[in-house]
C-alpha positions as CSV (number, residue, x, y, z in Angstrom):
1,M,12.1,7.8,2.9
2,V,14.7,8.3,5.6
3,E,15.6,6.5,8.7
4,V,13.4,6.8,11.7
5,D,15.2,7.7,14.9
6,S,13.3,8.7,18.0
7,Q,16.5,10.3,19.5
8,L,16.3,13.1,16.9
9,D,12.9,14.5,18.1
10,V,13.5,18.2,18.6
11,A,11.3,21.3,18.0
12,P,7.7,20.6,17.0
13,V,7.1,20.3,13.3
14,T,4.5,22.6,11.6
15,I,1.6,21.4,9.6
16,K,3.1,23.3,6.6
17,Q,6.3,21.2,6.9
18,V,4.3,17.9,7.2
19,L,2.3,18.8,4.1
20,L,5.4,19.8,2.2
21,E,7.3,16.6,3.0
22,E,4.2,14.5,2.2
23,W,4.1,16.2,-1.2
24,R,7.7,15.4,-1.8
25,F,7.1,11.8,-0.8
26,L,4.1,11.5,-3.1
27,T,6.0,13.0,-6.0
28,F,8.9,10.4,-5.6
29,R,11.4,13.0,-4.3
30,S,13.7,12.5,-1.4
31,M,12.4,13.6,2.0
32,S,14.3,15.9,4.3
33,P,15.8,15.0,7.7
34,A,12.6,16.5,9.2
35,V,10.9,13.2,8.8
36,V,13.6,11.6,11.0
37,A,13.3,14.2,13.6
38,H,9.5,14.2,13.7
39,W,8.5,10.6,12.7
40,R,5.7,10.5,15.2
41,A,4.0,13.5,13.7
42,F,4.3,12.0,10.2
43,L,2.9,8.7,11.4
44,A,0.0,10.4,13.1
45,F,-0.6,12.3,9.8
46,G,-0.5,9.1,7.8
47,L,-2.9,7.3,10.2
48,L,-5.3,10.3,10.0
49,F,-5.5,10.0,6.3
50,T,-5.7,6.3,6.5
51,W,-8.8,6.7,8.7
52,L,-10.2,9.4,6.5
53,A,-9.8,7.2,3.4
54,G,-11.6,4.4,5.2
55,V,-14.5,6.7,6.2
56,G,-14.6,8.2,2.7
57,R,-14.9,4.7,1.1
58,Y,-18.2,4.1,2.9
59,W,-19.7,7.4,3.9
60,D,-22.4,7.4,1.3
61,N,-23.0,3.6,1.4
62,P,-26.3,2.9,3.3
63,R,-25.5,-0.8,3.6
64,A,-22.1,-0.3,5.3
65,H,-21.6,-1.6,8.8
66,L,-20.7,0.7,11.7
67,W,-17.1,-0.4,11.8
68,Q,-16.8,0.4,8.1
69,N,-18.4,3.8,8.5
70,L,-15.9,4.5,11.3
71,G,-13.0,3.7,9.0
72,M,-11.6,1.0,11.3
73,G,-11.1,-1.4,8.5
74,S,-8.5,0.8,6.8
75,V,-6.6,1.3,10.0
76,A,-6.5,-2.4,10.7
77,Y,-5.5,-3.0,7.0
78,V,-2.4,-0.8,7.1
79,L,-1.3,-2.4,10.4
80,V,-1.4,-5.9,8.9
81,L,0.0,-4.9,5.5
82,A,3.0,-3.2,7.1
83,L,3.6,-6.4,9.1
84,V,3.4,-8.6,5.9
85,I,5.8,-6.3,4.0
86,W,8.2,-6.1,6.9
87,A,8.3,-9.9,7.3
88,L,8.7,-10.7,3.6
89,I,11.5,-8.2,2.9
90,A,13.4,-8.8,6.2
91,P,15.2,-12.0,4.9
92,L,16.7,-9.9,2.0
93,K,18.7,-8.1,4.6
94,P,17.6,-4.5,3.8
95,R,19.1,-1.6,5.6
96,N,17.1,0.8,7.9
97,W,14.4,-1.9,8.3
98,S,11.9,-2.0,11.1
99,Y,8.1,-2.4,11.4
100,V,7.6,1.2,12.5
101,R,9.5,2.4,9.4
102,V,7.4,0.2,7.1
103,L,4.2,1.3,8.8
104,L,5.2,5.0,8.4
105,F,5.7,4.4,4.7
106,V,2.4,2.6,4.3
107,T,0.4,5.3,6.1
108,L,2.0,8.1,4.1
109,T,0.6,6.5,0.9
110,A,-2.9,7.1,2.2
111,P,-3.8,10.6,0.9
112,P,-4.4,9.6,-2.7
113,A,-7.1,7.3,-1.5
114,V,-9.4,10.3,-0.8
115,L,-10.4,9.8,-4.4
116,Y,-12.6,7.0,-3.1
117,A,-14.7,9.6,-1.2
118,I,-16.0,11.2,-4.4
119,P,-19.7,10.1,-4.6
120,V,-19.6,9.5,-8.4
121,E,-22.8,7.3,-8.0
122,R,-24.8,10.4,-7.4
123,Y,-23.8,12.1,-10.6
124,M,-23.3,9.2,-13.1
125,R,-25.2,6.2,-14.4
126,P,-24.3,3.0,-12.6
127,E,-22.2,1.8,-15.4
128,S,-20.2,5.0,-15.6
129,A,-19.8,5.1,-11.8
130,V,-18.4,1.6,-11.7
131,L,-15.9,2.6,-14.4
132,A,-14.9,5.8,-12.5
133,N,-14.4,3.9,-9.3
134,V,-12.3,1.2,-11.1
135,W,-10.1,4.0,-12.5
136,F,-9.7,5.5,-9.1
137,L,-8.5,2.2,-7.8
138,V,-6.1,1.7,-10.7
139,V,-4.6,5.2,-10.2
140,V,-4.3,4.9,-6.4
141,A,-2.9,1.3,-6.6
142,G,-0.4,2.1,-9.3
143,W,0.8,5.2,-7.5
144,R,1.3,3.2,-4.3
145,V,3.1,0.4,-6.0
146,G,5.5,2.9,-7.6
147,L,6.1,4.5,-4.2
148,Y,6.7,1.0,-2.7
149,A,9.3,0.2,-5.4
150,A,11.1,3.5,-4.7
151,F,10.9,2.8,-1.0
152,L,12.6,-0.6,-1.4
153,R,15.3,0.9,-3.6
154,R,16.1,4.1,-1.7
155,T,15.3,3.4,2.0
156,A,15.8,-0.3,2.1
157,G,18.8,-0.1,-0.2
158,L,17.9,-3.1,-2.2
159,S,19.4,-3.7,-5.7
160,N,17.2,-3.1,-8.7
161,G,16.6,-6.8,-9.1
162,A,15.8,-7.3,-5.4
163,A,13.5,-4.3,-5.3
164,F,11.7,-5.7,-8.4
165,V,11.2,-9.0,-6.7
166,G,10.3,-7.4,-3.4
167,T,7.7,-5.3,-5.1
168,L,6.1,-8.2,-6.9
169,L,6.2,-10.7,-4.0
170,P,3.5,-9.3,-1.7
171,L,1.3,-8.3,-4.6
172,T,1.3,-11.8,-6.2
173,L,1.0,-13.6,-2.8
174,I,-1.9,-11.5,-1.7
175,V,-3.8,-12.0,-5.0
176,V,-3.1,-15.7,-5.0
177,A,-4.3,-16.0,-1.4
178,L,-7.5,-14.1,-2.1
179,S,-8.1,-16.2,-5.2
180,A,-7.6,-19.4,-3.2
181,L,-10.2,-18.2,-0.7
182,N,-12.5,-16.9,-3.5
183,L,-12.4,-13.4,-2.0
184,E,-10.8,-11.5,-4.8
185,H,-14.2,-10.1,-6.0
186,V,-15.1,-9.0,-2.5
187,V,-11.9,-7.3,-1.9
188,F,-12.1,-5.6,-5.3
189,R,-15.5,-4.2,-4.3
190,I,-14.1,-2.9,-1.0
191,M,-10.9,-1.4,-2.4
192,G,-12.7,0.1,-5.3
193,G,-15.6,1.5,-3.2
194,L,-18.1,-0.1,-5.6
195,R,-21.7,0.4,-4.3
196,V,-23.7,-1.0,-7.1
197,D,-25.8,-4.2,-7.0
198,E,-24.3,-7.5,-7.6
199,Q,-26.2,-7.9,-10.9
200,S,-25.1,-4.5,-12.3
201,S,-22.7,-4.0,-15.2
202,D,-19.5,-4.4,-13.3
203,D,-18.8,-7.8,-14.9
204,G,-16.3,-6.1,-17.2
205,A,-14.4,-4.8,-14.2
206,Y,-14.5,-8.2,-12.7
207,S,-12.9,-9.7,-15.8
208,V,-9.9,-7.6,-15.1
209,V,-9.8,-9.1,-11.6
210,V,-9.9,-12.6,-13.1
211,L,-7.0,-11.7,-15.5
212,L,-4.9,-10.3,-12.7
213,S,-5.5,-13.4,-10.6
214,A,-4.4,-15.6,-13.5
215,I,-1.3,-13.5,-14.1
216,S,-0.4,-13.6,-10.4
217,I,-0.8,-17.4,-10.1
218,S,1.4,-17.8,-13.2
219,L,4.1,-15.5,-11.9
220,T,4.2,-16.7,-8.3
221,P,6.5,-19.8,-8.8
222,F,9.0,-17.6,-10.6
223,V,8.8,-14.8,-8.1
224,L,9.2,-17.3,-5.2
225,A,12.2,-18.9,-6.9
226,A,13.9,-15.5,-7.4
227,Y,13.0,-14.6,-3.8
228,G,14.7,-17.7,-2.5
229,A,17.8,-17.0,-4.6
230,L,18.0,-13.5,-3.2
231,I,17.7,-14.7,0.4
232,Y,20.5,-17.2,-0.2
233,R,22.7,-14.5,-1.7
234,A,21.9,-12.0,1.1
235,R,22.8,-14.6,3.7
236,R,26.1,-15.5,1.9
237,V,27.0,-11.8,1.7
238,A,26.2,-11.4,5.4
239,K,28.4,-14.3,6.3
240,Q,31.3,-13.0,4.2
241,A,31.0,-9.6,5.9
242,T,31.3,-11.2,9.3
243,A,34.1,-13.7,8.4
């Protein structure tokens, strides 16, 4: 990703350009200066797909609430997630760092989530549908984490070690927070678009959630210690640069 600068807005960008740059982004390639010049258009594109992903997650769920059918949950989610990432990474003194830039990145990761709109429950047995939805979640989540790591390395300019810690930090903290509130299974259902009954055969999938929670809880102290050390080093380097 490149730096967002409102002063570079010039001629209107075409849909073809937006789609091309999005493809480059999703395939881990550097994006052109067009993203700088037309960041508002790219943000609108990302928010549109965020909304569509939210609608797609619930469009065939008869028990969904109105706000879920309208996709408002996904829009609110990216706004909060961008704020969390911005706040957590800011102490590491990244370059080109702003809330708008982080929000732009988060929204541009939305298109792969259209996988959630595939109504596998209509064509598969409940057990197979659960497995398919879980795999959709694994693919989309893994893809997004990879993009996030690349974003921290390329755009934020963090070192490999700082980018690694910065990638793990929000993931572990979110999982630990959900586990503390006993919400990890609920969020797993929402993110995976699971529409089966509570007593169905998704216990195997939930065992993965329990395992991830245990791993996150075990890793959190080490990640926080490394995070603290990186903050100290970043501040020391900043002081030396201004001395």
